[in-house]
N, C-alpha and C positions, 0 to 999 in steps of 0.2 A: 799492325794495329786491326784493333779489332772493331767493326762496325757494326750496330743493330739492322737487323734485318727487316724488323717490322717498328712502326712508330706506334707506340702505345695511343689507344683511342679512349677518348672520356665517355664513359659509360655514364648515363643520368643515373643518380643515386635516388632508388625508389624507397619511399618510408617504411621503416621496418612495420609490419603489420601487428607483431606482439610487442610492441611498445605502449606501456600505459603510464599515464600521469596518474602515480599512486596518491597524491596529493588531494586531487579532484576527486578520486574512485573513494578515496576515507572521507571525504565531506559529504558526498553524496550518498553513501550509506550509511553514516551517522545521522544524516539529517533525517532520511528515509526512516531508518528504525526509533528515532524520536517521534515523527509523526505517527508510526503505526502503535506506538506503545501508550503513546496518549490517547490515540483514538479506540484503542481497546478500553483502558481504563475509564473512559466517557462511556463506552455502552455498556459496560458493566453497572456503573454510578445509573445510567437512566434505565437501567429494568431495576434496580431496586427502589429507586423514587417512584417510578409505577405503581411496584407494589406495594409501595407505604401510603399512594393516596389512597387506594383503593382496598385500606385495612379492615373497613367495617363488611365488605362485600366475600361472600363466601369464595370468591374464585382466586381471592389473594392467597390461600395456600398453596394452590397450587402454579399461581403465578402466571396464570392465561388470562389474556384478557377476554372480555364477552362480547360474542359477536351479535349483532341484532337479528332476530329471527322474522322482522319483516321490514319490506323498503318504505320508506318514508311517505307517508298518506293513506297507510293501514292496508296497502295491497300484500298481505302474506301468500308465499308460496308453499 
């Protein structure tokens, strides 16, 4: 008769560090991509709108905003 020499011990199972919930990863990735895409479109549109508002000014051609040359109150530096 063959008898086991050792009793198998139960080792607690650790969660696999390389297991990913791919549904959650895909959902979060698509959400971030959509937000960044829309943010980019808004930035592009906002720059064009600023340039159209200042169409009569000479700075519109270069799309740069005019910086004030002096502080309020007439104290130019």
